[in-house]
MARSERO-40556 format. One line per 5 residues: their letters; for each residue x negated, y negated, z of C-alpha. Coordinates in steps of 0.25 Angstrom, whole numbers, plus 5000, padded with zeros to 4 digits. Layout:
BEGIN
A	X Y Z | ...
//
This chain:
BEGIN
MASSA	4947 4747 5101 | 4940 4759 5106 | 4939 4770 5095 | 4944 4784 5100 | 4938 4796 5094
VPAPS	4946 4807 5088 | 4943 4820 5093 | 4940 4831 5084 | 4950 4843 5083 | 4945 4854 5092
NSAPP	4948 4869 5090 | 4954 4873 5102 | 4952 4889 5100 | 4941 4895 5109 | 4928 4897 5103
RQIAG	4928 4912 5103 | 4941 4911 5095 | 4935 4902 5085 | 4922 4910 5084 | 4931 4922 5081
RDAIE	4940 4915 5070 | 4927 4910 5064 | 4921 4924 5063 | 4934 4929 5057 | 4934 4918 5047
RGLEA	4919 4921 5044 | 4922 4936 5042 | 4934 4933 5033 | 4925 4923 5024 | 4915 4934 5023
ERDQL	4925 4944 5018 | 4934 4934 5010 | 4931 4942 4997 | 4938 4954 5003 | 4950 4948 5008
AAWIP	4958 4950 4996 | 4956 4965 4997 | 4964 4965 5010 | 4977 4960 5003 | 4981 4974 4998
VMLGA	4977 4979 5011 | 4987 4970 5019 | 4998 4972 5009 | 4996 4988 5010 | 4996 4986 5025
GIAAW	5010 4980 5024 | 5014 4991 5015 | 5009 5002 5024 | 5017 4995 5036 | 5029 4997 5028
FVLPD	5027 5011 5026 | 5023 5013 5040 | 5033 5006 5048 | 5047 5012 5049 | 5059 5002 5045
ARAWT	5063 4988 5040 | 5061 4982 5054 | 5046 4985 5055 | 5044 4981 5041 | 5050 4968 5043
AVLLA	5043 4966 5056 | 5029 4968 5049 | 5033 4959 5038 | 5037 4948 5047 | 5025 4949 5056
ALALA	5016 4949 5044 | 5022 4937 5039 | 5022 4930 5052 | 5007 4933 5054 | 5004 4927 5040
SAALA	5013 4915 5043 | 5005 4913 5057 | 4991 4915 5051 | 4994 4904 5041 | 5000 4895 5051
TAQGG	4988 4896 5060 | 4978 4896 5049 | 4966 4886 5051 | 4960 4886 5038 | 4953 4900 5041
RASVV	4953 4912 5032 | 4958 4921 5043 | 4972 4916 5045 | 4973 4917 5029 | 4969 4931 5029
VACAA	4978 4936 5040 | 4991 4929 5033 | 4987 4935 5020 | 4986 4949 5027 | 4999 4948 5034
MGIAA	5005 4943 5021 | 5000 4955 5015 | 5006 4965 5025 | 5019 4958 5024 | 5019 4959 5008
GVALA	5015 4974 5010 | 5027 4976 5019 | 5036 4969 5009 | 5031 4976 4997 | 5033 4989 5003
WSRAD	5047 4987 5008 | 5051 4980 4995 | 5046 4991 4987 | 5052 5002 4995 | 5066 4995 4994
RVAAP	5063 4992 4979 | 5062 5007 4976 | 5074 5012 4984 | 5082 5023 4977 | 5092 5033 4982
VLART	5086 5045 4988 | 5093 5059 4988 | 5098 5062 5003 | 5098 5077 5002 | 5094 5088 4994
AIVDV	5104 5092 4983 | 5106 5099 4970 | 5111 5090 4959 | 5114 5088 4945 | 5107 5075 4940
AGRVA	5104 5068 4927 | 5094 5058 4923 | 5083 5052 4915 | 5069 5058 4916 | 5060 5047 4921
EIEPL	5047 5055 4922 | 5043 5070 4919 | 5031 5076 4925 | 5026 5090 4921 | 5021 5098 4932
PARGL	5016 5111 4924 | 5007 5116 4935 | 5020 5118 4944 | 5029 5121 4933 | 5038 5109 4934
VRLTM	5043 5096 4927 | 5045 5084 4937 | 5056 5075 4932 | 5059 5061 4938 | 5073 5058 4934
ADLSW	5080 5044 4934 | 5093 5037 4931 | 5100 5049 4938 | 5115 5053 4936 | 5120 5063 4946
AAPAP	5131 5074 4945 | 5142 5075 4955 | 5140 5075 4967 | 5128 5065 4965 | 5119 5065 4978
SPAPR	5121 5052 4987 | 5112 5045 4986 | 5108 5048 4972 | 5093 5046 4967 | 5090 5038 4955
RIRVN	5078 5045 4953 | 5073 5060 4955 | 5062 5069 4953 | 5064 5084 4949 | 5055 5096 4946
LPDPD	5060 5105 4934 | 5053 5118 4931 | 5045 5115 4918 | 5048 5128 4910 | 5062 5124 4911
TPQTL	5061 5109 4908 | 5067 5106 4894 | 5056 5102 4885 | 5064 5090 4880 | 5064 5084 4893
TAGAT	5056 5071 4893 | 5056 5057 4900 | 5068 5049 4897 | 5076 5061 4895 | 5090 5062 4903
IRLRA	5092 5076 4910 | 5102 5083 4919 | 5097 5093 4929 | 5101 5100 4942 | 5091 5098 4954
RLMPP	5089 5100 4968 | 5084 5086 4973 | 5080 5082 4986 | 5076 5069 4993 | 5061 5065 4992
PPPAV	5055 5073 5003 | 5048 5066 5015 | 5035 5071 5020 | 5036 5086 5024 | 5027 5083 5036
PGAYD	5020 5071 5042 | 5009 5066 5033 | 5014 5073 5021 | 5017 5066 5007 | 5030 5057 5008
FARVA	5037 5060 4995 | 5049 5053 5000 | 5041 5041 5001 | 5035 5041 4987 | 5049 5045 4981
WFRQL	5055 5033 4987 | 5045 5023 4980 | 5047 5032 4967 | 5062 5031 4968 | 5064 5046 4968
GATGR	5077 5049 4976 | 5075 5064 4975 | 5066 5076 4970 | 5069 5090 4967 | 5070 5101 4957
GFVPV	5078 5102 4945 | 5085 5114 4939 | 5086 5119 4925 | 5091 5118 4915 | 5089 5103 4913
QVLRP	5099 5096 4903 | 5093 5085 4895 | 5104 5074 4892 | 5096 5064 4884 | 5082 5067 4879
GAAEA	5071 5057 4883 | 5059 5054 4875 | 5057 5062 4863 | 5044 5068 4869 | 5037 5068 4881
GLRQR	5030 5055 4886 | 5015 5053 4883 | 5011 5057 4896 | 5018 5069 4897 | 5014 5073 4883
LTRHI	5000 5069 4885 | 5000 5078 4899 | 5005 5090 4891 | 4996 5088 4880 | 4984 5088 4890
EDRLE	4989 5101 4898 | 4991 5108 4885 | 4975 5105 4882 | 4971 5110 4896 | 4977 5122 4903
GSAGG	4981 5122 4918 | 4976 5112 4928 | 4966 5107 4919 | 4977 5102 4910 | 4984 5096 4922
IAAAL	4972 5088 4926 | 4969 5083 4911 | 4983 5078 4912 | 4982 5072 4926 | 4970 5064 4921
VTGAT	4977 5058 4908 | 4992 5057 4912 | 4992 5059 4927 | 5001 5072 4927 | 4996 5082 4936
GGIGE	5007 5092 4935 | 4999 5101 4926 | 4988 5104 4937 | 4990 5117 4945 | 4992 5115 4960
EDAEA	4979 5123 4964 | 4970 5114 4955 | 4978 5101 4961 | 4975 5106 4975 | 4960 5108 4972
MRRAG	4959 5094 4967 | 4966 5089 4979 | 4956 5096 4988 | 4945 5093 4980 | 4948 5078 4981
LAHLL	4950 5078 4966 | 4965 5075 4966 | 4963 5060 4962 | 4959 5065 4949 | 4972 5070 4946
SVSGL	4979 5056 4947 | 4976 5046 4937 | 4971 5034 4946 | 4958 5026 4947 | 4948 5036 4942
HITAV	4956 5040 4929 | 4959 5025 4926 | 4945 5022 4929 | 4940 5032 4920 | 4949 5029 4909
VGLTM	4946 5013 4910 | 4931 5016 4910 | 4931 5025 4898 | 4939 5016 4890 | 4931 5004 4894
LLVAR	4919 5012 4890 | 4924 5016 4877 | 4929 5003 4872 | 4917 4996 4876 | 4908 5005 4868
LLALS	4917 5004 4856 | 4917 4989 4857 | 4902 4988 4860 | 4900 4994 4845 | 4904 4981 4839
RRVAL	4893 4970 4842 | 4903 4960 4839 | 4913 4964 4849 | 4902 4968 4859 | 4896 4954 4858
TGRVP	4909 4947 4862 | 4907 4952 4876 | 4923 4957 4876 | 4919 4972 4876 | 4922 4974 4891
VVAAG	4935 4965 4891 | 4941 4973 4879 | 4936 4987 4885 | 4943 4982 4898 | 4956 4979 4890
AAAVT	4955 4993 4884 | 4953 4999 4897 | 4964 4992 4904 | 4973 4997 4892 | 4969 5011 4894
AVGYT	4971 5010 4909 | 4985 5006 4907 | 4988 5016 4897 | 4982 5028 4905 | 4990 5023 4917
WLAGG	5003 5023 4909 | 5000 5037 4903 | 4996 5043 4917 | 5010 5039 4922 | 5008 5026 4929
QVPTI	5007 5031 4943 | 5003 5021 4954 | 4989 5027 4956 | 4987 5025 4940 | 4993 5011 4940
RSCVA	4985 5008 4952 | 4972 5012 4946 | 4975 5006 4932 | 4978 4992 4940 | 4964 4993 4946
ALLVL	4958 4997 4933 | 4964 4985 4926 | 4959 4976 4937 | 4945 4982 4935 | 4946 4979 4919
VALAL	4950 4965 4922 | 4938 4963 4931 | 4929 4968 4921 | 4935 4960 4910 | 4932 4947 4918
GREAI	4918 4951 4922 | 4922 4953 4937 | 4918 4965 4946 | 4927 4976 4943 | 4928 4984 4956
TMRLV	4930 4976 4969 | 4938 4978 4981 | 4947 4966 4977 | 4951 4974 4964 | 4954 4986 4972
AFGAL	4962 4977 4982 | 4970 4971 4970 | 4973 4984 4964 | 4978 4989 4978 | 4987 4976 4979
VVLVT	4993 4979 4965 | 4997 4993 4969 | 5003 4989 4983 | 5011 4977 4977 | 5016 4986 4966
WPEAL	5018 4999 4974 | 5017 4997 4989 | 5021 5011 4992 | 5007 5015 4985 | 5000 5012 4998
VGASF	5005 5023 5006 | 5001 5034 4995 | 4989 5042 4995 | 4986 5038 4981 | 4985 5023 4983
QLSFA	4976 5025 4996 | 4966 5035 4990 | 4964 5027 4976 | 4962 5014 4983 | 4954 5020 4994
AVTAI	4945 5026 4984 | 4943 5014 4976 | 4941 5005 4988 | 4930 5014 4993 | 4923 5014 4980
VVLYE	4923 4999 4979 | 4918 4997 4993 | 4907 5008 4991 | 4902 5001 4979 | 4904 4986 4984
HPRIR	4894 4989 4995 | 4882 4982 4992 | 4872 4995 4996 | 4881 5005 4987 | 4881 4996 4975
DWFAP	4866 4995 4975 | 4864 5009 4977 | 4872 5013 4965 | 4870 5001 4956 | 4864 5004 4942
RGEAW	4850 5003 4940 | 4838 5007 4931 | 4834 5021 4936 | 4831 5035 4932 | 4843 5043 4928
WRRTG	4843 5052 4939 | 4843 5041 4949 | 4855 5035 4941 | 4862 5049 4942 | 4859 5050 4957
RAVGS	4865 5037 4959 | 4878 5039 4952 | 4880 5052 4959 | 4877 5046 4972 | 4887 5035 4968
LLLTG	4898 5045 4965 | 4896 5054 4978 | 4896 5041 4986 | 4908 5036 4980 | 4915 5049 4981
LVVEL	4911 5050 4996 | 4916 5036 4999 | 4929 5039 4992 | 4931 5052 4999 | 4929 5045 5012
ALMPI	4939 5034 5009 | 4949 5043 5004 | 4948 5054 5016 | 4958 5047 5026 | 4968 5045 5016
AAFHF	4967 5059 5010 | 4968 5064 5025 | 4980 5055 5028 | 4988 5059 5016 | 4984 5073 5012
HKAGV	4979 5078 5026 | 4966 5082 5018 | 4952 5076 5017 | 4943 5082 5006 | 4928 5085 5008
YGALA	4922 5087 4995 | 4930 5077 4987 | 4919 5068 4985 | 4909 5078 4979 | 4921 5084 4970
NMVAI	4924 5070 4965 | 4910 5066 4962 | 4910 5077 4952 | 4925 5076 4947 | 4927 5061 4945
PLTTF	4915 5060 4935 | 4920 5073 4929 | 4935 5068 4927 | 4930 5053 4923 | 4919 5056 4914
VVMPA	4922 5070 4908 | 4937 5075 4909 | 4944 5062 4907 | 4936 5057 4894 | 4936 5071 4889
EALAL	4952 5072 4890 | 4953 5058 4884 | 4945 5063 4872 | 4953 5075 4871 | 4966 5068 4871
ILDAL	4961 5058 4860 | 4955 5069 4851 | 4967 5077 4853 | 4974 5068 4842 | 4964 5074 4832
GLGAP	4965 5088 4837 | 4950 5087 4843 | 4953 5086 4858 | 4949 5101 4861 | 4934 5099 4865
WWWVT	4938 5088 4874 | 4949 5096 4880 | 4939 5106 4884 | 4930 5096 4890 | 4942 5091 4898
GQGIA	4945 5105 4902 | 4931 5108 4907 | 4930 5095 4915 | 4943 5099 4922 | 4939 5113 4924
LLLWI	4927 5107 4931 | 4935 5097 4939 | 4944 5109 4945 | 4932 5117 4948 | 4928 5106 4956
ARTVA	4941 5104 4963 | 4943 5119 4966 | 4929 5121 4971 | 4929 5109 4980 | 4943 5112 4985
AAPGA	4939 5127 4988 | 4926 5122 4996 | 4927 5123 5011 | 4931 5112 5018 | 4935 5104 5005
VTAVP	4948 5099 5011 | 4949 5096 5026 | 4964 5095 5031 | 4967 5085 5041 | 4980 5082 5049
GMPGS	4989 5070 5046 | 4983 5058 5052 | 4991 5047 5059 | 4995 5035 5050 | 4988 5025 5060
AFALM	4975 5032 5058 | 4975 5032 5043 | 4979 5017 5044 | 4967 5015 5053 | 4958 5021 5043
VAGGL	4963 5014 5031 | 4962 5001 5039 | 4947 5003 5042 | 4945 5008 5028 | 4951 4996 5022
WLALW	4943 4987 5032 | 4929 4994 5029 | 4932 4993 5014 | 4937 4978 5012 | 4928 4970 5021
RTRMR	4914 4968 5017 | 4907 4962 5030 | 4904 4968 5043 | 4919 4967 5047 | 4922 4979 5039
RWGIV	4915 4988 5049 | 4927 4986 5058 | 4934 4994 5048 | 4926 5007 5054 | 4935 5005 5067
PFAIG	4949 5008 5062 | 4944 5018 5052 | 4937 5026 5063 | 4949 5025 5072 | 4958 5030 5062
AAWAL	4949 5041 5057 | 4947 5046 5072 | 4962 5045 5074 | 4965 5053 5061 | 4954 5064 5065
ATPAP	4959 5065 5079 | 4974 5068 5074 | 4976 5083 5077 | 4984 5091 5067 | 4998 5094 5069
DLVVT	5001 5107 5075 | 5015 5108 5069 | 5020 5103 5056 | 5035 5104 5052 | 5041 5100 5038
GDGRH	5053 5090 5039 | 5063 5101 5036 | 5058 5110 5047 | 5057 5122 5038 | 5041 5121 5038
LGVRT	5031 5120 5049 | 5016 5121 5050 | 5008 5124 5063 | 4994 5124 5066 | 4988 5138 5070
ADGRV	4977 5140 5080 | 4967 5142 5068 | 4971 5128 5062 | 4980 5132 5050 | 4994 5129 5047
AILRD	5004 5140 5048 | 5018 5137 5042 | 5031 5142 5046 | 5037 5147 5032 | 5029 5155 5022
RAGDY	5037 5150 5011 | 5033 5136 5013 | 5031 5129 4999 | 5016 5123 4996 | 5021 5109 4999
VRDAL	5025 5113 5013 | 5013 5121 5015 | 5004 5109 5012 | 5012 5100 5019 | 5011 5108 5033
TEGGG	4996 5112 5031 | 4992 5097 5028 | 5002 5092 5039 | 4994 5101 5048 | 4980 5097 5044
VDGEP	4976 5110 5038 | 4971 5113 5023 | 4975 5127 5018 | 4987 5137 5017 | 4996 5138 5029
ALLSD	4997 5151 5037 | 5011 5157 5040 | 5016 5155 5054 | 5021 5169 5055 | 5007 5173 5053
VSAAR	5002 5165 5065 | 4999 5172 5078 | 5004 5161 5086 | 5018 5161 5079 | 5029 5172 5080
CNADL	5039 5171 5069 | 5051 5178 5063 | 5060 5175 5052 | 5067 5164 5060 | 5058 5157 5069
CWIAV	5043 5155 5072 | 5037 5152 5086 | 5023 5146 5085 | 5013 5142 5096 | 5006 5130 5091
AGRRV	4996 5121 5100 | 5002 5127 5112 | 5016 5123 5108 | 5027 5133 5104 | 5035 5130 5091
LATRS	5048 5136 5086 | 5051 5136 5071 | 5063 5141 5063 | 5059 5148 5050 | 5072 5153 5044
RHFVP	5087 5148 5043 | 5092 5160 5050 | 5100 5159 5062 | 5093 5160 5075 | 5100 5164 5088
VRNLV	5103 5151 5096 | 5099 5156 5109 | 5085 5162 5103 | 5082 5149 5096 | 5085 5141 5109
ALCRR	5076 5149 5117 | 5064 5148 5108 | 5067 5133 5106 | 5066 5131 5122 | 5053 5138 5122
ADVVV	5047 5130 5109 | 5039 5116 5110 | 5043 5114 5095 | 5055 5119 5087 | 5056 5118 5072
SERRV	5067 5121 5064 | 5073 5117 5050 | 5086 5118 5055 | 5094 5111 5067 | 5092 5119 5079
PRTCR	5102 5119 5090 | 5101 5108 5101 | 5097 5119 5112 | 5084 5122 5104 | 5076 5112 5108
ARWLT	5060 5113 5109 | 5052 5108 5121 | 5046 5098 5113 | 5050 5095 5098 | 5062 5102 5090
LDRAM	5060 5099 5075 | 5073 5105 5069 | 5080 5099 5056 | 5087 5088 5065 | 5073 5082 5070
LVRTG	5066 5084 5057 | 5076 5076 5049 | 5072 5064 5058 | 5057 5067 5059 | 5053 5075 5046
GVAVT	5042 5083 5045 | 5034 5084 5059 | 5019 5086 5063 | 5017 5090 5078 | 5004 5090 5085
FATGR	5005 5096 5098 | 4992 5092 5105 | 4997 5078 5104 | 5012 5079 5103 | 5011 5071 5091
VATVR	5024 5073 5082 | 5023 5067 5068 | 5035 5066 5059 | 5038 5062 5045 | 5049 5053 5048
TAGDR	5048 5043 5060 | 5061 5037 5067 | 5066 5024 5061 | 5059 5026 5048 | 5067 5018 5038
HPWVS	5058 5019 5025 | 5066 5021 5013 | 5062 5035 5009 | 5064 5040 5024 | 5078 5034 5024
PAEAG	5082 5034 5009 | 5096 5035 5011 | 5095 5020 5017 | 5085 5014 5007 | 5091 5022 4995
GRGGR	5104 5015 4995 | 5097 5002 4993 | 5090 5009 4981 | 5102 5013 4975 | 5108 4999 4972
//
């Protein structure tokens, strides 16, 4: 009987395909320690997709497509790592979409439909004094409305009261009745501006407004103000003006006592992050606590020889971090920083390397799972971009060798430390610049130099001195340390004012397209998370996104969503506004939306404009714009004649049907659908706040609020 040979299984794939697959497998094997860092990135991609895409059909499509891709990758897996990576990435995207969608539905609450003056009673959930503005901000819950009640009736509102007229007995937990002018949480005034409506939705705020005095206290709350409020007042009593406000912000996170001019100087100098209790403050508190506890325990030889000093010091620092987070109000950035600090302390207690990219990724994962909406906020992006940049910098072998401690002369050690601070500041500024440009339309130039002095000053002088002052106040001995704290803050403010006033300190940039920003983020993450040569491919999307953003021209015309205000770019590069009585918020929105830093001019003073009490006729970039500027009646015949000659008509009211511009008519009827508008005449681009078919719940709260009213 002849034996028959069994043929060996052969791979039917072409040799080139096999070689490519093997190359991918080798690349992933070389980067296997970094793969875990991509989990929050994929989760964030799904969350971002939910915020960018318009409605449930698109969200469902992405969700199902990601699940299908994951299933296909697992079904065709041949024991390699690539299929598993693709499946995990697709599952992360699907989980991100589901997390954002479920979170938005879970927090759904009724939103006021239109502006109304109402009588309302409710429990004071939060009190935020704003002494620099002469106001007290109340968040009220458990509301009951006097007839006629608004429909739908919000369950949670925020109102401002004049500080001098607020009852001194008003504390958190009190039940009060007041009369207030309430309005729905406002959407962005112009494209690219701050979206308070979205933030309010996730905070379950159904209305905001201003309360009228007198305020009737129906039932008193706590016998006295809470610890956070009492501590804030105590600090502001010790230091006057903005110095007291900054000192309070460092301890309790309350920024209401900082004057607007000083707050703006801090922002322009790139020091505003010092006013928000986050990573820097938590790190300083944890580090000082560990140092103090470790030194005290080391005084006992018996305790020191046990080897438990680092563990006990880490435990004490963890308790301090949690307490500081609670004292600072438990805001998302503070909680995020506290979680990261606790992870570092656990790593130290276990004898592991404390600061790694995996730790950063785990912290981001915790935040995104708990608060998926944080992804689209500037705070999350700025803080994690800064931390990621620092970790990437000091994980690089050459950088680690350059700045590693070594036995050398003191002046060399000092120079090395200064160089480390300067390099860190420059890298962080470069990492944060695209994010700041996207959200705030501004980019700082001298922020790295200012932070090189301000961060050590705050960490090693102001905060320790303030802590000692607070502790010694119990014995009546805190005055000298309050003086030190005040001098340190005075120096901090001098740095901020000097840098903010320097020529070219802030560069205004026009709003960049979201796709350009996404390309820069994707390229930056690719550069940061890989370790082999494949990381260099991240330069390509980053460079494309940066070039796209830089090539985007500033809009020639910016119109607010109510049609009352507009800004046009003049021949000298400034922004001129329609109404001279526009408030600070509107002025800032129009100038930032127009890519200009500085005070706007008045349209009536521009030579290219002809204005009277009712109308303005402006020549902008070769186009003619007609805008109404009063509610007075304009003869229809005259108005129609001007409309037919204009390329763009802007009005806060509904214009006659016969009043149609040659290209674009932005009256009340149109602006209700579009919201604020930014127009670039050279390219014909019209950017709007609202897009057709957008069904996010804060855009259509009447639909989503009904679900939240159950």
